[in-house]
Structures are given as structure tokens and as C-alpha cells.
C-alpha positions as CSV (number, residue, x, y, z in Angstrom):
1,A,-18.6,-6.4,43.7
2,A,-20.7,-8.5,41.3
3,A,-21.8,-5.3,39.5
4,A,-18.1,-4.2,39.1
5,A,-17.2,-7.6,37.6
6,A,-20.2,-7.3,35.2
7,A,-19.0,-3.8,34.2
8,T,-15.5,-5.2,33.6
9,V,-16.9,-7.9,31.3
10,S,-18.9,-5.3,29.4
11,I,-15.9,-3.0,28.9
12,D,-13.8,-5.9,27.8
13,G,-16.5,-6.8,25.3
14,L,-16.5,-3.3,24.0
15,D,-12.7,-3.3,23.7
16,S,-12.8,-6.4,21.5
17,L,-15.7,-4.9,19.5
18,F,-13.6,-1.8,18.7
19,D,-10.6,-4.0,18.0
20,D,-12.6,-6.0,15.5
21,Q,-13.9,-2.8,13.8
22,S,-10.4,-1.3,13.5
23,E,-9.2,-4.5,12.0
24,G,-12.0,-4.5,9.5
25,K,-11.3,-0.9,8.7
26,D,-7.7,-1.7,7.7
27,Q,-8.6,-4.7,5.6
28,G,-7.4,-4.1,2.1
29,A,-4.8,-1.6,3.3
30,I,-1.3,-2.1,2.0
31,Y,1.5,-1.5,4.4
32,R,4.9,-0.2,3.5
33,G,6.6,-3.0,5.5
34,D,4.8,-5.6,3.3
35,V,5.6,-3.7,0.1
36,A,9.3,-3.7,1.0
37,D,9.3,-7.5,0.8
38,W,7.5,-7.7,-2.6
39,K,9.3,-9.4,-5.5
40,E,9.3,-7.9,-9.0
41,D,6.2,-9.9,-10.1
42,E,4.3,-8.7,-7.1
43,V,5.1,-5.1,-7.9
44,K,3.9,-5.7,-11.5
45,S,0.7,-7.4,-10.3
46,W,-0.1,-4.5,-7.9
47,L,0.5,-1.9,-10.6
48,E,-1.7,-3.8,-13.1
49,K,-4.5,-4.2,-10.5
50,S,-4.3,-1.0,-8.5
51,G,-2.3,1.3,-10.7
52,K,-5.3,2.1,-12.9
53,D,-6.9,3.7,-9.8
54,F,-4.1,6.2,-9.9
55,G,-3.9,6.6,-13.7
56,I,-0.7,4.5,-14.1
57,K,-0.4,3.4,-17.7
58,G,0.9,0.2,-19.2
59,K,4.0,1.9,-20.7
60,T,4.9,3.0,-17.1
61,I,4.5,-0.5,-15.8
62,S,6.6,-1.9,-18.6
63,K,9.4,0.6,-17.8
64,L,9.4,-0.5,-14.1
65,V,9.4,-4.2,-15.1
66,E,12.4,-3.5,-17.5
67,E,14.3,-1.9,-14.6
68,D,13.6,-5.0,-12.3
69,I,11.8,-2.9,-9.7
70,D,10.9,-4.8,-6.6
71,G,9.1,-3.6,-3.5
72,E,12.1,-2.1,-1.7
73,S,13.1,-0.3,-5.0
74,L,9.6,1.0,-5.5
75,L,9.5,2.5,-2.1
76,S,12.8,4.2,-2.5
77,L,12.4,5.5,-6.1
78,S,12.9,9.2,-6.4
79,Q,11.1,11.3,-8.9
80,E,14.5,12.0,-10.6
81,E,15.1,8.3,-11.0
82,M,11.7,7.8,-12.4
83,R,12.3,10.5,-15.0
84,G,15.8,9.1,-15.6
85,I,14.3,5.8,-16.8
86,G,12.0,7.6,-19.2
87,I,8.7,7.9,-17.2
88,T,6.8,11.0,-18.2
89,L,6.1,13.7,-15.6
90,G,2.4,12.9,-15.4
91,Q,3.1,9.3,-14.8
92,V,5.7,10.2,-12.2
93,K,3.0,12.1,-10.3
94,A,0.6,9.1,-10.6
95,L,3.3,6.8,-9.2
96,V,4.0,9.1,-6.3
97,R,0.3,9.2,-5.4
98,A,0.2,5.4,-5.6
99,I,3.3,4.9,-3.5
100,E,2.0,7.4,-0.9
101,S,-1.2,5.4,-0.6
102,F,0.7,2.7,1.3
103,M,0.2,2.9,5.1
């Protein structure tokens, strides 16, 4: 019985170790639910910091700021809407890649 109790402790210890690893793995991930709550300035800040990883240019960021795009709007923007506000095709593709990076 003592061996069974020790085995349970070890398994519990492994479970918490794996939980810690999975938490660490997701650090830095951006979740769609969090993005939906972003204000306009948070969208702008994310675009300025992370947008360059996707090739998003300053002119595109400016257009989104002009249109008062918040997180919920960002997540629901269609490619047609992006084109309609004057975002070039290449930048539309970059924005789509960036938006799809949210978990």
C-alpha cells in the first residue's frame, strides 16, 4: 500500500511538471478571446510591435487607426473590408497571416 501511495505521488508530480511545461510553452501566445477585448490603442501597439514579423507596414497601421479598429473589429475584418479602406493586396495577406497567428 505504501508503494502505491508513493507511485501516486510520483504521478501527481509528473502531472504538475507537464502542466508547468505546457504553461511555459504557451507563454507569449496571444489568444483570440483576449484580442477581442483590446482597445484601439492596444491593436495599434500590437501592430507596431508584432506586425513587422508579418511584414505589416506603417501605412497599413495608419489606415487601421484611422478606421478606429479595436480587437473585436480586427478579428472580424474581412479581406473585402480591408481592401475597401485602401489596404493593398499584399498588406491584406500580411494582416490575414497576423490575425491567424492568434490562438
